[in-house]
C-alpha positions as CSV (number, residue, x, y, z in Angstrom):
1,M,-43.9,-22.0,51.4
2,Q,-43.3,-25.2,49.5
3,A,-46.0,-26.7,47.2
4,V,-46.5,-29.7,49.6
5,D,-47.2,-27.3,52.4
6,V,-49.8,-25.4,50.3
7,I,-51.4,-28.7,49.3
8,E,-51.6,-29.9,52.9
9,T,-52.9,-26.6,54.1
10,I,-55.7,-26.5,51.6
11,A,-56.6,-30.1,52.3
12,R,-56.7,-29.4,56.1
13,V,-58.9,-26.3,55.7
14,L,-61.4,-28.2,53.5
15,R,-61.3,-31.5,55.3
16,D,-64.3,-30.8,57.6
17,K,-66.4,-28.7,55.3
18,P,-69.8,-30.3,55.4
19,H,-70.7,-29.4,51.8
20,L,-67.5,-30.9,50.3
21,R,-68.0,-34.3,48.8
22,A,-64.5,-34.9,47.3
23,L,-61.2,-33.2,46.8
24,F,-58.8,-34.4,44.1
25,L,-55.2,-33.3,43.4
26,G,-54.5,-33.2,39.7
27,G,-51.7,-32.2,37.3
28,G,-48.0,-32.7,37.8
29,H,-48.3,-32.9,41.6
30,A,-50.7,-35.8,41.4
31,K,-48.6,-37.6,38.8
32,G,-45.3,-37.0,40.6
33,R,-44.0,-34.9,37.8
34,A,-44.1,-31.4,39.4
35,D,-41.2,-29.0,39.2
36,A,-40.5,-25.6,40.5
37,Y,-42.8,-24.0,37.9
38,S,-45.8,-26.3,38.4
39,D,-49.1,-24.9,39.6
40,I,-51.3,-26.8,41.9
41,D,-54.5,-28.2,40.5
42,F,-57.4,-29.2,42.6
43,V,-60.9,-30.4,41.7
44,L,-63.5,-29.9,44.4
45,V,-66.8,-31.6,44.3
46,A,-69.5,-29.9,46.4
47,E,-73.1,-30.9,47.1
48,E,-75.7,-28.9,45.2
49,G,-75.8,-25.4,46.5
50,G,-72.6,-25.8,48.6
51,T,-70.1,-24.2,46.3
52,N,-70.0,-20.8,48.0
53,A,-69.6,-22.4,51.5
54,V,-66.7,-24.6,50.3
55,A,-65.0,-21.7,48.6
56,A,-65.5,-19.2,51.4
57,P,-62.1,-19.7,53.1
58,F,-60.3,-18.7,49.8
């Protein structure tokens, strides 16, 4: 699976989570500088008390 597929899958899974307030892509992928060795950095912002519900699929 390519990194773009992983990014799109994670975004799709989290899109409709009611406790999720924001999802940011960071690092090399966000800056357009990713290479074959780059990890995928996300920052998730959940409402208070919603962290476990947002993280449950993973």
